Residue, then its C-alpha position, 0 to 999 in steps of 0.5 A: m536527473a530522475a527522482q530517487v525512488v525509495c520503497i518503505i514497507p510499514s510493518r507492525y507486530e500487533s494485529s487483532r486477527f493475526p499477531g506477529k504476521p510479518l514474522a510468520d514463516l512462509c516457505g522458510k522465510p519470514m513473510i516480510q522478507h518475501v515482500y522486501e526481496r520483491v521490492l528490490q526486483a522493481r526496476c525503478v527502486t533505489f533502495a528499500a527499508v522496513a519501518t517498524d515500531d517493534q524490535r523483533i521485526f527490526q532484528a528479523v530484517s537486519a538478520f536477512g540483510g535488510r534495512a530497517v528503521m525504528t519508528a514510534s508506536r503512536h502513528r495513526s496510519g502506515t503513511d504517518r509511519i512512513a513519513e517518520a522513516v523518511e525524515a530519518l533517512g533524510l531524503a530530498d523533497d523531490a524523492i518519490v516514496v513508495n508504500i508497500q504493505g508488508d502483508q502482500p508477499l505475492f505482489e508483482p515487482v512491476q507494480v512499483d514501476e506502475v504506481v511511480g509512473p504518474l509522479s514521474d510524468d506529472p510534477s503536479i500530482p502529489m500521490s498515486t495508488l493502484i486499483y484492480r478491476i474486480v473479477r470475483d463477485e464476492e469482492i463487490t460487496h465485501p467490506n475488506a475489498v475497498k472500492v474506488v470510483f474515479d474521474a475522466r483523468n483517473d483521479a480518485l473521487y472516493f474510496s469506500r468499503a461499500t459497493i460503489p457505484f450503486v447501479r440504480d436501474r435494471g439493464l445497466a452494469a458497472d465495472y467495479y474497481k478495488h484499491h490495491g494498497i500500493y501508494a507512491y507519494r512525493r517526499s514533500f507531500l508526505r510532510t504535508f500529509t502528517t500535518l493534516p487533521e484526521g478526516v471525518l470520512e477517514r475515521l468512519e471508513a477507516l481508510e487513511q487515503l480519504r484524509a488526502l481527498e477530504q483536504g482537496y489533494r489529488i490521488r491519481v489511480v493506476i489500473t494494474p492487471h495484477d491482483s495480489v493476496e493480502v494476508d490478514t489471517p493464518e488461513e490466507l497465509a496458508r493459501v499464499r504458501r500453496i500458491l508459492l509451492g504451485e499447489e493452487 
């Protein structure tokens, strides 16, 4: 029997650059609703829920008929928030939990199926995530585009806001890959993740996935052909609106 696949969308109201962005209007719907509806289009998904610490988001999700779970405000990362929501939902240990960020209203539903694939195929892999080959040169050096290098098995070696790999010698070229913030975890690993201490590299880079790598856990990366616009500012929301309206 195939493992249950559950998508949890962590969603916070507070944001230094764009407060309240999950509820920002996007073509007549709050942005979080676009994400939720796309999640449900993935073939493998059993059900979805929004994990939040804000009553306004909880009420907005309930208003459009979605499922929401209230979580504490203390969490260090979105993964910690998801872990609390999963406890409340009482999922089986072999369930696969997918983390979809609430600020990616244009992700392709098939990406959920892509990220779940390695965990369905190999029971030894605790978590997986999507990466995308960079095609826009400015992203190679931009710290908001998190780069990743990986081994011959497609297990992540390191994630960084810096440009990796560094090409030392002239005449050589590299393909650069950026992290696409969609994860899949085994339910049992989520419980383990919340007990791990904050990593030194995690704190320096402000990247939660480094906590797992620092403690020796594997992260399988899956190269997706689909990019997605993350909404961190009102200007990026305006761009997403234009894309949805076919103006860009």
